[in-house]
N, C-alpha and C positions, 0 to 999 in steps of 0.2 A: 504439366509442361509438355509440349510435342518434342519429339527428338528432332535432330537438326534435318535429315533426309525428308521427313514428313513435312515439317515446317517450310521448307524449300518448295517442295513439291505442291503444296497448298497455296503458297504464294504465287506460284507459277500458274496455277489453275484459276487463280482470282485475277491475275493479269489479263490472262487469255479471256475470261468472261467479261472484265470492265473494258478492255481495249482490244475487241475481236479484230479490228480493222488497222491494226498499228504494228506491222510485222518489224519494222525497222526499231521501234522501242522494245518490242518484246526480244528480239535477237539481243540487243544491249544488254537489255535488264538480266535476262537469262544466262548471258554468259557472265555477268558480275557474280550473280547470286551462285553459281555451280563453284566460283574459285574462293567463295567466302566460306564454305564449310569447315575448314580448320580454324578459324578464328571463332566461327561460332561455338564449337564444340569445347573451346577453351574458356569462352565467355558466354555461359549460358543466359546472364542477364540481358543480353542482346535479343535472344529468342523469347525471354519472359516479357520483356518490354514490347516485343513487336518492332524493333528499331527498322528491320528492314522492310516491314510493312508501311512505316512512314516515309522512308528513302524512296520507294519507288513510286510514291504518289507526289507529284508536285505540290507545292504551298499553294502556286495560283497558275491558272493557265487563262490567257486572255488571248482572245480573238478578235480581229477587227476588220471591217470594211476600208479599203483605200481608195477612193475615187481619183483620178487624174485626167488631165486635157493633154492630147498629143499636139504636135505643131500643126496638124490639120483643123484642129477644133474639135475632134473626136473624143468622147467621154468614155474611160475605161475604168473598170472594178478589179481591184486585186484584194487579196486577203492578206492581212497581216496577223503575225503571230508573237506574243512574248510568253515564254514558260519560265517562271520564277521557281525554281526547282526546291531549291534549299540554301536557307541563309542561317544554317547554325553558327558558320565560323566567320561570317563576314556578309556583306551585301551582296546580292545576285550580281555574279559577273559571266558574261559570255557574249559572243559577237552575233551579228545581224546578217543573215544569209539573203540574198536576193538571187532565185535560180527558179526556174519552172516547176523544179518536183519538190520544192517545200511544201508540205502540208504539217498538220500536227504531230503525226508519229514521225517525222525527221526531226522537228524541233525537240520534241520530248526524248529522242535517242540523243541527239547533240548535248541538251541540256543534262542530263542524267551523267553522261559521260565528262562534263565539264564539273560535275561535283567534285569528283575523284581528283580529276587532274588538278583543279585549283586547291584542292586539300594538300595534293604532294608538294606543291611550292612552298608549303610552310608560312604563306601570307594569307593574311585575313579576308579572304574572299569566297563567298558562296557560290553556286552553281545556278547558271539561267543559259538561256539561249532564244533568240528571236529571228525574225524575218519575213518574207513575202514570197509569193508566186511570181512577182513580178520578174522579168527578164530583161536585164539592162542591154543585152547585147542588141546593138543594131540601133538603139535609141541616141536622139541627140542630147548634148549638155543640157539643153533647156528642158527636154522631157523628163531625165533623170531629177533634173533639181525640183521639178514641180512633184514628181512622184515622192521624192524624199521629203518634201515639205508637208505634203498630205500624211505622208507615213508617221512624221514626228509630231503632227497636230494631234493626232490621237495617243502615240506612245507615251508623250511627255507626261501625261495624266497618271502614269504608272511608274516612273524611275526617278530617281534622284541621285545625288553624288553619294549619300549614305543609305539607300534604299537599293537602287539597281543601277549598274553603269555598264552599258553596252559597248560593242567594239566593232570593229569590221570582220568580215569572214568572206565566203565566196561571193563575187559581186558586190562588195563593200569595201571600197579602198578609200584614199585619201580625199577624193572628190567627193564622194558620198558622205563621208564624216563630215566634211565641211557644210554641206548642205543641211544636214541633219543638225549639227550644233547651231548653224545659223537659226534654222526656225525653233530650236528649242531658246536660244536666246531672245529671240523675237518676242516669244510668249511670256518668258519667265526671267529675262534678265541674265546676264553673263554670270554663268556657274562653271569654272573651268574643268571640275571633277565628273562633269556629267555624262562625258564619252571618252574614250580613250583610244588611239590611233590618230589623234589631231595633228595638225600641221605645227611645226615648231614655233610659228608666229603667235599662235594662240593657245600654248599650253601642252603641246606635244613633247615627246621624250625623244633625245637622242638614242641612238641603237636600238631603236623601235623597228625599225625597216631589217636590220641584220638579225634580230632577236632569235626568231625560229631556227634559223639556218645555224648561226653560231652556236644556240643553245643545243641542237642536235649533236654538234660534234662534241661539246663539252660534255655532254652525257656518253656519248659513245667512248670517248676517252676514258672516262672513269669506268666504264664497264670494262673495256680491253686491258686496262692496267689491273684492275681485280683479277683478270685471268692469267695474269703474269704474261701478258703479249703488249705489242705496241701498236700504233696506228703508224708508225715510221715504214714506209716501204711497202704498206699494204696498196693492192689494186682495187679500186672501188668503183662500183657501179651506181649511177643518179639519174634517178627520172625526174622529171620537170626541168623548167627553166624559169620559172618565178622566182620570187624572192628567197623562198626556202631553199631551192636548190642552188642558187646562185651563192648564197652566202654559207651554205653548207659546202660548196664546193671550195670556196676561198679558204675557210677555216681548215677544212682537210688538206689542203695544199700546204698551208702554213705548219700543218703538223707533221708534213714529209709523206703523205700519201698521194698516190697517182689516181686521179679520177680520170676515167676513160669514156664516160658517156655523158650526155644530156637529152632531154628530149622536150617535146611540146605533143599536143593533141594530133598531130599529124603523122609524127615519126621522131626518129632518134639519129644523133650523130655520134660514130665512135671515133675516136681518135687514140691510136695505140701509145702515141708520146704523150698523153696527157692533154685533157681539156685546156685550151687557153682562156683563162679568166677574162681577160681584158677584152677578148673577142666576143664572148659571150654577153659581156655587159654592154658592148656597143649594140649587139644585135636587138637583144631583150629591152634595155633600159633606154636607150637613146634613139634607136632605129623602128623600135617595136615592131622588128620583122619576125619571121619563122626561123626555127633553128635550123633547117635544111640551108639558109644562108652561109652557116659555119662553113659547111664543106666546100662553099667557093672561095672562101676566104682562107682557108687553111688546106695546103695541098695534102697532108699527111691523113685526113679525116674523110670519113665516108658516110654518106647519109642512106637511111632505109625507111622505108614506110612502117606502120605497124608499131607494135609495142616493143620496148627496149628489153621488157622481161620474158620476149620469146628469142632475143639474140643469144646465141650460143659462144661464150667465150670464159675462159678461167679468169675467175676473181675472187676475192677475198671476202670483200664487205658489201652488202647491199643498201641503200638509203632510198626508198621510195618516196619522193618529195612532190609528186603529182595530184593524185585525186584519190578518192574514197574507192574500195577495191579494184585496185588496178593490178592486183595479183593474185591468181586463182590457184587453184589446186596442181595443174599440169605446170604453170610456169614456176611455182616453188619447188617441185621435183628437178625441174631443169637447174634450179638455183643449187640444189644438193649435189647435182651431175657437175657443175661447173665449180665446185669446190668452195662455195660460199660458206663463211664461219659465223658471220655476223650479220644480224640484219637489225636496223634501228628505224623508225618509221618518222620520217619528217612530216607527211602527209598525215590527215585525220583517218584512221582506220583503213589504210590502203591495202591490207592483206584479208582477204576474206576468210572465213573460220576453216575450210577446207586448207587453205594455203597455212594457216597457223598451225594446224595439225601437223602438217608435214614438217616444218621446221622443228616441232618438239620431238617428232618420231625419229628425227635425224640428227638431233643434237646441235642444230643451228641454234646459238644463242639470241634470243629474240628480245630486242627493246620496245615494249608497246608505245603506240603512239601517245597514249594519255601521260606517260613519262617523258619519254624522248622528244616530243615536241611541245614540252610545255614551256619553252623560254618565250615564245609570244605573249602568252597570258602572264607570265611573271613580269616582264617588262612593263606589259600593261597596269599591272598593279604596281610597280614602281612609277609609272605616270600618275596614277591616282596620288601617290605618296609626295610626289614633286608638287603636284596642283595644290593638296591640303597644305603644304609648307609655303606655298607660293615663291618656289624656288626652282631652277633650272640644275640639274645636275650635269657634270662633264661627261664626254662619252666613254671614258675611262671609268669613270664611277659606277656607270650603268652597267657596263660590260663586265667588270670585276664583280659586282652583286650577282649577274646573270649567269657568271661560271660558278660562283659560289652556290648560287640555287641549284644549277643543274647537276652539281657534283654530289651537292646535299640530297637530291631527289633520287639518285643513284644509290648512295649509301642507305637511304629509308628502304628501298625495295630489297637491297643486298641483306639488310638486318632482318625482314620480315621473311625472305627465303631461307634465312639460317634458323629464326625463330619455330618456324613452321616446318621445316624438313621439307621444302618444296622442291629441291633437287634442281636449281637455277631455272625454276618456272617464274621469269621476271613478269610475266603477265599476270599471274595470279598475286605475286609480291606486290605489283603496283596497286591491283585492287584492294588488297588487305592493307596496306599501308596507308592509301588513302581513305578507306572506310573507317580505320580505327580512330583517327582524329575527330571525323564527323559523328560517329558513333557516341565517343567520349562526351563531345558537346552536346549533342541532344539529349542525352542520357541527364546531364547537369542542368540542363535548361527546362527539362520536363517535357521535351518536346517528344512525345510517346502516342 
């Protein structure tokens, strides 16, 4: 049997050889592989049975064409993807992304991360991801409906309530989920559990909109308490102004923190008195405006173009809730200079690898996305449970379960950190805690 170092090196070489043009997937896989060395040394049976070799290879990867017609009668062809990565602990679960950047590498990278994130929730859901290189921006409702109907006409052959349950992601919100659900129903009849993120009128869950933002703060609160610290009185910098940012802002304020920034793709606002939640909700949820309008409404606020992570102010906690790779090495160094003690990721992988290295080198306690933002997929799984019961739970019921799940996720990570002597490397702790459940299930089922 190969030693752990040789085993991981050989596996990386195999990935490079098999998937030479998939840099996003390679980066995600290599990062996880490197953090799993302690668990492989403790459990040689995982090496003997080549569990990681199975884990990094999707059970199924589906690519299909998506023809659709625009409002002028022109026909377009996009590519659709669904990667069903791992079903050892439950049906495939993961979002659908509509964005021009979507390709097989992106979908595999997201699906691979989803395996470990879903495992951490403690709920019976496997990992998958999908989407298309279709760009919904600038499209009419009718064009988006025709695209979604064409997409689902093909996708429906490969999904089901006990097989694969997609959800939303970038470019896929309530409107798109409705169109997708309608087409599935047209072809297969009503099956409430086929998608999550649905409207409340046809099987959706209360607290789904708030889930990722609330869950982020529940996780952060558990992390901070374990450091014998408190969220109360802390100054917080948040990026983004979508659902994750807004509801993280709300829950952080409820816990006594002062949030001083929010942002969008053009720039950010800084309010030293604390961001006014109702004003942000009015601008973003009602008026669908730009965040710069906050400074027109609130006299104490100032608006700046560019990234909020280039803004030099003293603060305690960073909550990136905007987009992938929004924080680079130099911005992480500024975070250190500004006195940040904690960072918890509300967006999917908002810190690049160089930024994460800076956090660790400077003892910033880092809550990685696969743990900190798992509230969204957790409530999606609770939506599946409600659909199976043919019942709808109250907001408070769902919110309480979400809080319990996020606190449990932190505890699993902290336990792994302690067991393997990781010295508060919660990124490695999250990978190990998520991996061990999946690995044990794969061994038990003969999935080697």
